C-alpha positions in Angstrom: -39.8 -138.4 189.8 -40.6 -136.1 187.0 -40.6 -133.1 189.3 -37.1 -134.1 190.6 -35.9 -134.3 187.1 -37.3 -130.9 186.3 -35.7 -129.4 189.4 -32.2 -130.9 188.4 -32.3 -129.5 185.0 -30.7 -126.0 184.3 -33.1 -123.1 183.5 -34.1 -122.5 180.0 -33.2 -119.0 178.8 -35.7 -117.8 176.2 -34.8 -114.0 176.5 -31.4 -113.0 175.8 -30.6 -111.0 178.8 -27.5 -110.9 180.9 -27.7 -112.7 184.3 -25.3 -112.4 187.2 -22.9 -115.1 188.0 -24.5 -116.3 191.1 -27.5 -117.7 189.0 -25.3 -119.9 187.0 -23.4 -121.0 190.2 -26.7 -121.7 191.9 -28.1 -123.8 189.1 -24.7 -125.5 188.7 -24.6 -126.2 192.3 -28.2 -127.4 192.4 -27.6 -129.7 189.5 -24.8 -131.4 191.3 -26.9 -132.4 194.3 -27.6 -135.9 194.8 -31.1 -137.3 194.1 -31.4 -138.2 197.7 -30.7 -134.7 199.0 -32.9 -133.2 196.4 -35.8 -135.5 197.4 -35.2 -134.6 200.9 -35.0 -130.9 200.3 -38.2 -130.8 197.9 -41.0 -128.9 199.7 -44.5 -130.3 199.7 -46.8 -129.8 196.7 -48.9 -127.7 198.8 -46.3 -125.0 199.5 -45.2 -125.0 195.8 -48.7 -124.5 194.7 -49.1 -121.7 197.2 -46.0 -119.9 195.9 -47.0 -120.2 192.6 -50.5 -118.9 193.1 -49.0 -116.0 195.1 -46.7 -115.1 192.3 -49.6 -115.3 189.8 -51.8 -113.2 191.9 -49.1 -110.6 192.4 -48.5 -110.3 188.8 -52.4 -110.1 188.1 -52.8 -107.4 190.7 -50.0 -105.3 189.0 -52.2 -104.9 186.0 -50.2 -106.9 183.6 -49.7 -110.5 182.6 -47.1 -112.6 184.2 -44.6 -113.3 181.5 -42.1 -116.2 181.4 -39.4 -113.4 181.4 -40.6 -112.2 184.8 -40.7 -115.8 186.3 -37.4 -116.7 185.0 -35.7 -113.5 186.3 -37.0 -114.0 189.8 -34.4 -116.7 190.9 -31.6 -114.4 189.7 -32.6 -112.1 192.5 -32.3 -114.6 195.5 -29.2 -114.1 197.7 -26.4 -116.5 197.6 -26.4 -116.8 201.4 -29.6 -118.8 201.5 -28.1 -121.1 199.0 -24.8 -121.5 201.0 -26.9 -122.0 204.1 -29.0 -124.8 202.3 -25.9 -126.3 201.1 -24.4 -126.2 204.6 -27.6 -127.6 206.0 -27.6 -130.4 203.5 -23.9 -131.2 204.3 -24.6 -131.2 208.0 -27.8 -133.3 207.5 -25.7 -135.8 205.4 -23.0 -135.9 208.2 -25.5 -136.4 210.8 -27.2 -139.1 208.7 -24.0 -140.9 208.3 -23.5 -140.6 212.0 -27.0 -141.0 213.1 -28.0 -144.7 213.9 -31.5 -143.9 212.6 -32.3 -142.9 209.2 -35.8 -141.9 209.9 -34.8 -139.5 212.6 -32.3 -138.1 210.4 -34.8 -137.6 207.6 -37.3 -135.9 209.9 -34.7 -133.8 211.3 -33.7 -132.7 207.8 -37.3 -132.1 206.8 -37.9 -130.0 209.8 -34.8 -127.9 209.1 -35.7 -127.6 205.4 -39.4 -126.6 206.2 -37.9 -124.0 208.6 -35.7 -122.7 206.0 -38.4 -122.7 203.4 -40.7 -120.9 205.8 -38.0 -118.2 206.4 -37.1 -118.0 202.7 -40.8 -117.7 201.8 -41.3 -115.0 204.2 -38.3 -113.2 202.8 -39.4 -114.0 199.2 -42.9 -112.7 199.7 -41.3 -109.4 201.1 -38.7 -109.3 198.3 -41.5 -110.0 195.9 -43.5 -107.2 197.1 -40.6 -104.7 196.9 -39.7 -106.1 193.4 -43.3 -105.7 192.3 -43.2 -102.1 193.4 -39.9 -101.5 191.7 -41.2 -103.1 188.5 -44.1 -100.9 188.5 -41.9 -97.9 189.0 -39.7 -99.1 186.3 -42.7 -99.6 183.9 -43.9 -96.2 184.7 -40.3 -94.8 183.8 -40.3 -96.9 180.7 -43.5 -95.7 179.5 -42.6 -92.1 180.3 -39.1 -92.6 178.6 -41.0 -94.1 175.5 -43.3 -91.0 175.5 -40.3 -88.8 175.7 -38.5 -90.7 173.0 -41.6 -90.7 170.8 -41.7 -86.8 171.3 -38.0 -86.6 170.5 -38.5 -88.6 167.3 -41.3 -86.6 166.0 -39.5 -83.4 166.8 -36.2 -84.8 165.2 -38.4 -85.8 162.1 -39.7 -82.3 162.0 -36.2 -80.9 162.2 -34.9 -83.2 159.8 -37.8 -82.2 157.2 -37.0 -78.5 157.8 -33.3 -79.1 157.5 -33.6 -81.1 154.3 -35.8 -78.3 152.9 -33.3 -75.7 154.1 -30.4 -77.7 152.6 -32.2 -78.1 149.4 -33.0 -74.3 149.3 -29.4 -73.4 150.3 -28.1 -75.8 147.6 -30.3 -74.2 145.0 -29.3 -70.7 146.2 -25.7 -71.7 146.1 -26.0 -73.0 142.6 -27.6 -69.7 141.6 -24.8 -67.9 143.4 -22.2 -69.9 141.7 -23.9 -69.2 138.3 -24.0 -65.6 139.1 -20.4 -65.6 140.1 -19.5 -67.5 136.9 -21.3 -64.8 135.0 -19.6 -62.1 136.8 -16.3 -63.9 136.3 -17.0 -64.0 132.6 -18.0 -60.4 132.4 -14.9 -59.6 134.4 -12.8 -61.6 131.9 -14.5 -59.8 129.0 -13.8 -56.4 130.8 -10.1 -57.4 131.2 -9.9 -58.3 127.6 -11.5 -55.0 126.7 -9.0 -53.2 129.1 -6.1 -55.1 127.7 -7.1 -54.0 124.1 -7.4 -50.5 125.3 -3.9 -50.7 126.9 -2.5 -52.2 123.7 -3.9 -49.3 121.7 -2.6 -47.0 124.1 0.7 -48.5 124.1 0.7 -48.5 120.2 -0.3 -45.0 120.3 2.5 -44.3 122.8 5.0 -46.0 120.4 3.8 -43.9 117.5 4.0 -40.7 119.7 7.6 -41.8 120.7 8.5 -42.4 117.0 7.0 -38.9 116.1 8.9 -37.4 118.9 12.2 -39.0 117.8 11.5 -38.0 114.3 10.7 -34.5 115.6 13.9 -34.5 117.7 16.0 -35.5 114.7 14.5 -32.8 112.6 14.9 -30.3 115.2 18.6 -31.4 115.6 19.0 -30.8 112.0 17.3 -27.6 112.2 19.5 -26.8 115.1 22.7 -27.6 113.1 21.2 -25.4 110.2 20.4 -22.7 112.8 23.8 -22.8 114.2 25.3 -22.7 110.5 23.0 -19.7 109.9 24.1 -18.1 113.2 27.7 -18.5 112.2 27.1 -16.8 108.8 25.1 -14.1 110.6 28.0 -13.7 112.8 30.4 -13.3 110.0 28.0 -11.0 108.3 27.7 -9.2 111.6 31.5 -8.8 111.8 31.7 -7.5 108.3 28.8 -5.1 109.1 30.6 -4.1 112.1 33.6 -3.2 110.2 31.6 -1.5 107.6 29.8 0.4 110.3 33.1 1.3 112.0 34.3 2.8 108.7 30.9 4.4 108.3 31.2 5.8 111.8 34.5 7.1 111.1 33.1 8.9 108.1 29.8 9.9 109.7 31.5 12.2 112.4 31.0 15.2 110.2 27.5 15.5 111.3 26.4 18.7 113.3 25.7 18.9 117.0 21.9 19.7 116.4 21.6 16.3 114.9 23.4 14.8 117.8 21.2 16.6 120.4 18.0 15.7 118.5 19.4 12.1 118.1 20.2 12.0 121.8 16.7 13.2 122.6 15.3 10.6 120.4 17.5 8.1 121.8 16.7 8.9 125.3 12.9 8.7 124.3 13.5 5.4 122.6 15.5 4.1 125.6 12.7 5.2 127.8 10.3 3.5 125.6 12.5 0.4 125.4 12.6 0.3 129.3 9.0 0.6 129.5 8.6 -2.1 126.9 11.1 -4.3 128.6 9.2 -3.6 132.0 6.0 -4.5 130.2 7.5 -7.6 128.7 9.0 -8.6 132.1 5.6 -8.1 133.6 3.8 -10.2 130.8 6.7 -12.8 131.2 6.0 -12.9 134.9 2.1 -13.2 134.2 2.9 -15.9 131.7 5.2 -17.8 134.1 2.4 -17.4 136.9 -0.2 -18.8 134.3 2.2 -21.5 133.2 3.0 -22.7 136.7 -0.7 -22.4 137.4 -1.5 -24.5 134.3 1.2 -27.0 135.2 -0.2 -27.2 138.7 -3.6 -27.8 137.5 -2.3 -30.4 135.2 -0.5 -32.1 138.0 -3.7 -31.7 140.2 -5.6 -33.2 137.4 -3.3 -36.2 137.2 -3.3 -36.6 140.9 -7.1 -36.5 140.8 -7.2 -38.9 137.9 -4.8 -41.5 139.9 -7.2 -41.0 142.9 -10.1 -41.7 140.6 -8.5 -44.8 139.1 -7.6 -46.1 142.7 -10.9 -45.2 144.2 -13.0 -46.3 141.4 -15.8 -47.4 143.6 -16.6 -43.9 144.5 -18.0 -43.3 141.2 -20.5 -40.5 140.6 -18.9 -38.1 143.3 -15.6 -38.5 141.5 -17.3 -37.9 138.1 -18.9 -34.6 139.5 -15.6 -33.5 141.0 -13.9 -34.4 137.7 -16.5 -32.4 135.7 -16.0 -29.5 137.9 -12.3 -29.5 137.6 -12.7 -29.9 133.8 -14.8 -26.7 133.8 -12.3 -24.9 136.1 -9.5 -26.1 133.7 -11.5 -24.9 130.6 -12.0 -21.5 132.5 -8.3 -21.2 133.3 -7.7 -22.2 129.7 -9.9 -19.6 128.2 -8.2 -16.9 130.6 -4.8 -18.2 129.7 -5.7 -18.0 126.0 -7.1 -14.5 126.3 -3.9 -13.6 128.3 -1.6 -15.0 125.6 -3.6 -13.0 123.1 -3.0 -10.0 125.1 0.7 -11.0 125.3 0.9 -11.4 121.5 -0.9 -8.1 120.9 1.5 -6.4 123.3 4.4 -8.0 121.4 2.9 -6.9 118.0 2.4 -3.4 119.3 6.0 -3.5 120.5 7.3 -4.7 117.2 5.2 -2.0 115.3 6.6 0.7 117.7 10.1 -0.5 117.1 9.5 -0.6 113.4 8.2 2.9 113.5 11.2 4.0 115.6 13.6 2.3 113.0 11.8 4.1 110.1 12.0 7.4 112.1 15.7 6.7 112.4 16.1 5.9 108.7 14.2 9.1 107.7 16.3 11.3 110.1 19.6 9.7 108.9 18.3 10.4 105.2 17.6 14.1 106.2 21.2 14.2 107.7 22.8 12.6 104.5 20.9 15.2 102.5 22.2 18.0 104.8 25.8 16.6 104.5 25.4 16.4 100.8 24.3 20.1 100.8 27.3 21.0 102.7 29.6 19.1 100.3 27.8 20.9 97.3 28.6 24.2 99.2 32.3 23.1 99.6 32.4 22.2 95.9 31.0 25.6 95.0 33.7 27.2 97.2 36.3 25.1 95.5 35.0 26.0 92.1 35.0 29.7 93.1 38.7 29.3 94.2 39.5 27.9 90.7 38.4 31.1 89.3 41.3 32.7 91.1 43.9 30.5 89.5 45.3 33.6 87.9 46.5 34.8 91.2 48.3 31.6 92.3 51.7 33.2 92.0 50.6 36.0 94.2 49.1 33.6 96.9 51.9 31.0 96.7 52.9 31.5 100.2 49.2 31.2 101.3 48.9 28.1 99.1 51.9 26.6 100.8 50.5 27.3 104.2 47.2 25.8 102.9 49.0 22.7 101.6 50.9 22.3 105.0 47.5 22.6 106.7 46.0 20.0 104.3 49.0 17.8 105.0 48.3 18.4 108.7 44.7 17.5 108.0 45.8 14.3 106.1 48.0 13.4 108.9 45.2 13.9 111.4 43.2 11.6 109.0 45.9 9.0 109.2 45.8 9.3 113.0 42.2 8.9 112.9 42.5 6.0 110.6 45.0 4.6 113.1 42.4 5.2 115.8 39.9 3.6 113.8 42.2 0.6 113.4 42.5 0.6 117.2 38.8 0.8 117.6 38.5 -2.0 115.1 40.9 -4.1 117.1 38.8 -3.4 120.2 35.8 -4.1 118.3 37.3 -7.4 117.2 38.0 -8.0 121.0 34.4 -7.1 121.6 33.4 -9.2 118.7 35.2 -12.2 120.5 33.5 -11.4 123.7 30.3 -11.2 121.5 31.2 -14.5 120.0 31.7 -16.0 123.5 28.4 -14.7 124.5 26.8 -15.9 121.3 28.3 -19.3 122.2 26.8 -19.2 125.6 23.5 -17.8 124.0 23.8 -20.6 121.5 23.8 -23.2 124.4 20.8 -21.4 125.8 19.4 -21.3 122.4 19.5 -25.0 122.1 16.4 -25.1 124.1 14.9 -22.4 122.0 15.8 -24.2 118.8 13.9 -27.2 119.9 10.6 -25.4 119.8 9.9 -26.6 116.4 10.0 -25.7 112.8 7.5 -22.8 113.1 9.7 -20.9 115.5 12.8 -21.8 113.6 11.0 -20.5 110.3 9.9 -17.3 112.4 13.6 -16.9 113.4 14.7 -17.2 110.0 12.2 -14.7 108.8 13.3 -12.3 111.7 17.0 -13.1 110.7 16.2 -12.2 106.9 14.4 -9.1 108.1 17.4 -8.0 110.2 19.8 -9.0 107.4 17.6 -6.9 105.1 17.6 -4.0 107.4 21.4 -4.5 108.0 22.0 -4.7 104.2 19.9 -1.6 103.7 21.7 0.4 106.5 25.0 -1.1 105.0 24.1 0.0 101.5 23.3 3.4 102.9 26.5 3.6 104.8 28.4 2.4 101.7 26.6 5.0 99.5 27.5 7.7 102.1 31.1 6.4 102.4 31.3 6.4 98.6 30.2 10.1 98.6 32.9 10.9 101.1 35.5 8.9 99.1 34.4 10.9 96.1 34.8 14.1 98.1 38.4 12.9 99.2 39.1 12.0 95.7 38.0 15.5 94.7 40.3 17.1 97.4 43.2 14.8 96.4 42.7 15.9 92.8 42.6 19.5 94.0 45.8 19.0 95.8 47.4 17.5 92.8 46.1 20.3 90.8 47.5 22.8 93.3 50.8 21.0 93.1 50.7 21.2 89.3 49.8 24.8 89.6 52.8 25.3 92.0 55.1 23.7 89.5 53.6 25.9 86.7 54.0 29.0 88.9 57.6 27.9 89.6 58.3 27.5 86.0 56.6 30.8 85.2 58.6 32.3 88.1 61.8 31.0 86.7 60.7 32.4 83.2 60.0 35.8 84.9 63.3 35.8 86.4 65.0 35.2 83.1 62.7 37.7 81.5 63.5 40.2 84.4 67.3 39.5 83.7 66.6 40.0 80.0 64.4 42.9 80.7 66.8 44.7 83.1 68.2 46.2 79.9 64.7 47.6 79.6 64.2 48.7 83.0 64.8 52.2 82.2 62.3 51.6 79.5 59.9 50.2 81.7 60.0 52.9 84.5 57.0 54.3 82.8 55.3 50.9 83.3 56.5 50.8 87.0 53.5 52.8 88.1 51.1 50.5 86.2 52.8 47.6 87.8 52.5 49.1 91.3 48.9 49.7 90.6 48.5 46.2 89.5 50.5 45.0 92.5 48.2 46.9 94.7 45.1 45.4 93.1 46.8 42.1 93.4 47.3 42.6 97.0 43.9 43.6 97.4 42.7 40.5 95.6 45.1 38.5 97.5 43.7 39.8 100.7 40.3 39.1 99.5 41.4 35.7 98.7 43.2 35.4 102.0 40.0 36.5 103.8 37.9 34.0 101.7 40.5 31.2 102.3 40.4 32.1 106.0 36.7 32.0 106.0 36.8 28.6 104.1 39.4 27.3 106.5 37.1 28.3 109.4 34.2 26.5 107.6 36.5 23.5 107.1 37.5 23.5 110.8 33.7 23.8 111.7 33.1 20.9 109.3 35.9 18.9 110.8 34.5 19.6 114.3 31.0 18.7 113.0 32.5 15.5 111.5 34.2 14.6 114.7 30.9 15.2 116.5 28.9 13.4 114.0 31.6 10.6 114.3 31.0 10.5 118.1 27.3 10.6 117.5 27.6 7.7 115.0 29.6 5.7 117.6 26.9 6.4 120.3 24.3 5.5 117.6 26.2 2.3 116.9 26.3 1.6 120.6 22.7 2.2 120.9 22.1 0.2 117.8 24.2 -2.6 119.2 22.2 -2.2 122.6 18.9 -2.2 120.5 20.1 -5.4 118.7 21.0 -7.0 121.9 17.6 -5.9 123.3 16.0 -7.3 120.1 17.9 -10.5 120.5 16.9 -10.8 124.1 13.3 -9.9 123.1 13.4 -12.3 120.3 14.7 -14.9 122.7 11.9 -13.9 125.2 9.4 -14.0 122.4 10.7 -17.3 121.4 10.4 -18.6 125.0 7.0 -17.1 125.1 6.2 -19.1 121.9 7.7 -22.1 123.2 5.9 -22.0 126.3 2.6 -21.1 124.4 3.2 -24.0 122.0 4.1 -26.5 124.9 1.0 -25.1 127.0 -1.3 -25.6 123.9 0.2 -28.9 123.1 -0.1 -29.9 126.8 -3.6 -28.5 126.8 -4.4 -30.4 123.6 -3.0 -33.7 125.0 -4.7 -33.0 128.4 -8.0 -32.5 126.4 -7.4 -35.6 124.4 -6.5 -37.6 127.3 -9.2 -36.1 129.4 -11.7 -36.9 126.6 -10.4 -40.5 126.5 -10.5 -40.8 130.2 -14.0 -39.4 130.2 -15.2 -41.9 127.7 -13.3 -44.7 129.5 -14.7 -43.5 132.8 -18.2 -43.5 131.3 -17.8 -46.9 130.1 -16.3 -48.1 133.3 -19.1 -46.2 135.2 -21.8 -48.1 133.2 -20.0 -51.4 133.8 -19.5 -50.4 137.5 -23.2 -49.6 137.9 -23.9 -53.1 136.2 -21.5 -54.7 138.6 -22.8 -52.6 141.5 -26.3 -53.8 140.7 -25.0 -57.4 140.5 -23.2 -56.8 143.7 -26.3 -55.3 145.4 -28.3 -58.4 144.1 -25.5 -60.7 145.6 -25.6 -58.7 148.7 -29.4 -59.1 148.9 -29.1 -62.8 148.3 -26.3 -62.8 150.8 -28.4 -61.0 153.3 -31.2 -63.5 152.6 -28.7 -66.4 153.0 -27.5 -64.8 156.2 -31.0 -64.5 157.5 -31.8 -68.0 156.6 -28.6 -69.1 158.1 -29.5 -67.2 161.3 -32.8 -68.9 161.2 -31.0 -72.2 160.9 -28.7 -71.3 163.7 -31.7 -70.4 165.8 -33.3 -73.7 164.9 -30.1 -75.4 165.4 -29.7 -73.7 168.9 -33.4 -74.7 169.5 -32.7 -78.2 168.4 -29.5 -78.2 170.4 -31.4 -77.1 173.5 -33.9 -79.8 172.7 -31.0 -82.2 172.2 -29.5 -81.3 175.5 -32.9 -81.7 177.1 -33.2 -85.2 175.5 -29.8 -86.0 176.7 -30.6 -84.9 180.1 -33.8 -86.9 179.9 -31.6 -89.8 178.7 -29.1 -89.4 181.4 -31.9 -89.3 184.0 -33.4 -92.5 182.3 -30.0 -94.1 182.3 -29.6 -93.2 186.0 -33.0 -94.5 186.9 -32.4 -97.6 185.0 -29.0 -98.0 186.7 -30.9 -97.4 189.9 -33.4 -100.0 189.1 -30.5 -102.4 188.1 -28.8 -101.7 191.3 -32.0 -102.5 193.2 -32.5 -105.6 191.2 -28.9 -106.6 191.9 -29.4 -105.9 195.7 -32.6 -107.9 195.7 -32.0 -111.0 198.2 -31.9 -114.3 196.5 -32.6 -116.5 199.4 -35.8 -117.6 197.7 -33.7 -118.9 194.7 -34.0 -122.5 195.9 -37.7 -122.1 195.9 -37.6 -121.0 192.3 -35.0 -123.5 191.6 -37.4 -126.2 193.1 -40.0 -124.8 190.8 -39.3 -125.0 187.0 -38.2 -121.8 185.5 -40.4 -122.8 182.6 -43.8 -122.9 184.2 -45.6 -126.2 184.1 -48.4 -125.5 181.6 -51.3 -127.6 181.9 -53.2 -128.6 178.6 -50.6 -128.5 176.1 -47.9 -126.7 177.9 -49.6 -123.4 178.4 -50.2 -121.7 181.6 -53.3 -119.8 182.8 -53.3 -116.4 181.3 -50.8 -117.0 178.6 -53.3 -116.1 175.9 -53.3 -112.6 177.1 -49.5 -112.2 177.2 -46.7 -113.4 175.1 -43.4 -114.6 176.5 -41.6 -111.7 174.9 -44.1 -108.9 176.1 -41.6 -107.4 178.4 -38.9 -107.5 175.9 -41.2 -105.7 173.4 -42.1 -103.3 176.0 -38.8 -102.4 176.8 -37.7 -102.0 173.2 -41.0 -100.7 171.9 -39.9 -97.2 172.5 -36.5 -97.5 170.8 -37.6 -99.9 168.0 -39.4 -97.3 166.2 -36.8 -94.6 167.0 -33.8 -96.9 166.1 -35.1 -97.4 162.6 -36.5 -93.9 161.7 -37.5 -92.9 158.4 -34.5 -93.6 156.2 -33.6 -90.8 153.8 -31.7 -91.2 150.6 -28.0 -91.3 151.1 -27.7 -88.2 149.1 -28.2 -86.0 152.1 -25.5 -85.9 154.8 -28.0 -86.2 157.5 -29.5 -89.5 156.0 -25.9 -90.8 155.7 -25.4 -89.9 159.5 -28.6 -91.7 160.4 -27.6 -94.7 158.5 -24.2 -94.8 160.1 -25.3 -94.3 163.7 -26.2 -97.3 165.6 -28.2 -95.4 168.3 -31.2 -93.4 167.4 -30.5 -90.3 169.7 -26.8 -90.4 169.2 -27.2 -90.9 165.5 -29.6 -87.9 165.2 -27.3 -85.8 167.1 -24.5 -86.7 164.9 -26.6 -85.9 161.9 -27.5 -82.6 163.4 -23.8 -81.9 164.0 -22.9 -82.8 160.5 -25.7 -80.6 159.2 -24.6 -77.7 161.2 -21.0 -78.1 160.2 -22.0 -78.3 156.6 -24.1 -75.2 157.0 -21.1 -73.4 158.5 -19.1 -74.8 155.6 -21.6 -73.2 153.2 -21.4 -70.0 155.0 -17.6 -70.0 154.8 -17.8 -70.8 151.1 -20.4 -68.0 150.5 -18.1 -65.6 152.6 -15.0 -66.8 150.6 -16.8 -66.3 147.3 -17.8 -62.8 148.3 -14.2 -62.0 149.2 -13.0 -63.5 145.8 -15.7 -61.3 144.0 -14.4 -58.2 145.9 -10.8 -58.9 145.0 -11.8 -59.5 141.4 -13.5 -56.2 141.5 -10.6 -54.5 143.0 -8.2 -56.2 140.3 -10.7 -55.1 137.7 -10.4 -51.4 138.9 -6.4 -51.4 139.4 -5.3 -51.7 135.8 -6.8 -48.3 135.0 -4.2 -46.3 137.0 -1.6 -47.3 134.3 -2.9 -45.1 131.9 
């Protein structure tokens, strides 16, 4: 009765394992059987004992205790066909029992059928049990191997975790150091920017001051230009006056002789040749100075370009400094050569000035000698005139000759008037030429605007030259006025002589009229004076002789006057030529002066550009030296960062290698896991395919074994009911709860968040690798930002 009750109860599940639906169905169908059918289908105690003993023996022969889980799992493997056949047999037996007249026969028939079915199921169960035992042994071996593999994986993962934690801590420390170094570099760059900004502000202030000075200088030069224009206008007016005075002087200086003209022409030709040579030398020197200026400008432009290249390619450093020093030395050499050439040009200009001054002094001396000779000739004329005054007593005799002389003098005066008209015509032409000269002067003034801008020194030099020219012109004008005054005195003397001759003629006419009256009065006395006739004839002869002598002397004087007139005309022509030559010399001097001013302007501009270039170059050298020192510091810092970066990259490559190794191990573990899962699936498949025909046998036996003596079966002391569960989870219990790390590390967080041990470890490794890659990207980004900052720190020097 107790056994029947035990068989009718559902199996007790002490282990939480999933079971197929057939087990539940079988137990349910078994529980629904009637007590009568259950009693009829119950096997004998002997068979039950044999079955139990066989199971225990099989479990003992496997080398492990027969746990409760193993016994409870066996009915799950009985096939459903046996249960269906038993159910059908029971139903047939019941039907036959109802139809059979004899209950005993029916019972016996049923017992035989049940025994037959039990025998078949026992044979099948024994076979299935053997196969199951083999499968369980293989499964146990696989589990042990999997446990060893999992243990190895756990140890390897712990080792990798320890190494990764150390690497992460080290990289975090290095990253903090790199961040601190970057912050320090950023601060230094900020300080460098502030210093650079201060330098730029100072340069801008200096540039503003320079602009203000330039504006003031421009205004001063504009005022000086206006003053120079006014001075030029005054000089032009004075030059016009001088030209008129020189024109008059030329009209009066035509009385000089041919010898002086030829000598002057020779001197003029010589001077023209010298001026041509000086002009050629000046052009040559100007060409050389232009070449030197162009070379200097090109050198300055090359220096600017080189400096721009130095500012843009600041990282080239030492090589640029050496090239800059070489170019500076070349520029200094060129500057010294240019200074020596400019000194040679200045010496040549001074020599030309001294030659021109000597030629002007020689011309003054020659003109002085000519004036002395002309004065000597005028003295001779005065002596001749004084001699003619001694013959005033014979005026009555030479009246006709005097009339002729007066007519000739009138003709001379008419010729003088004609010459005055010609002089006026020439003056008009000179005025026209003056207008042209003024036009040229206006054009020259337009060109002189550039010359006037050269500065106060050049203006003062021009003023000194102008004063010197005015002084020379005033001296020459004074000399010409003195000479003209002498000629005026001579003309006045000649006019006085003409008036005296007129008065003498009037006196002679009065005397002639008195003589006529006397002759009329003396006609009475003609007879008385016949004696005196001879004396008168003799006196007449003597008078004729004297008249002839006077006539001869007058003719000689006339010839001399004609010669003097011719000499005067020649001297006038020579003076005109001299004036033209003087104008040409003045023009040449003006051109030379303009050229000299241009040379001085270019020299001043070159010196100023040289000084500015030297100042700027000195400032740039100083700035470059400072920047070079800072660049060396930054280069050292960059080298240190590069070394740290190389170390980080090496460590990162080591980490990557370790990660690759871990990845390989992970893939090996995954492959082992997949193989284990496949084998477990195969085992489960085999367990599921195990026939369950003997389930009724197990159902007849209690799933919970009948433990004698206090509910314990034999051998229970050696194995607990949960031994198989512990065995199946022993490998994963230790790995599923690995060494929990602080949640500060990403790997610890990944482990805490992961449910399975292997997947959690893999996830943590992936997180670790991602964070390492992010750290590498951060380091690369920081390096790029550092390079950009370095480049931005170099760029503002190109503004200078």
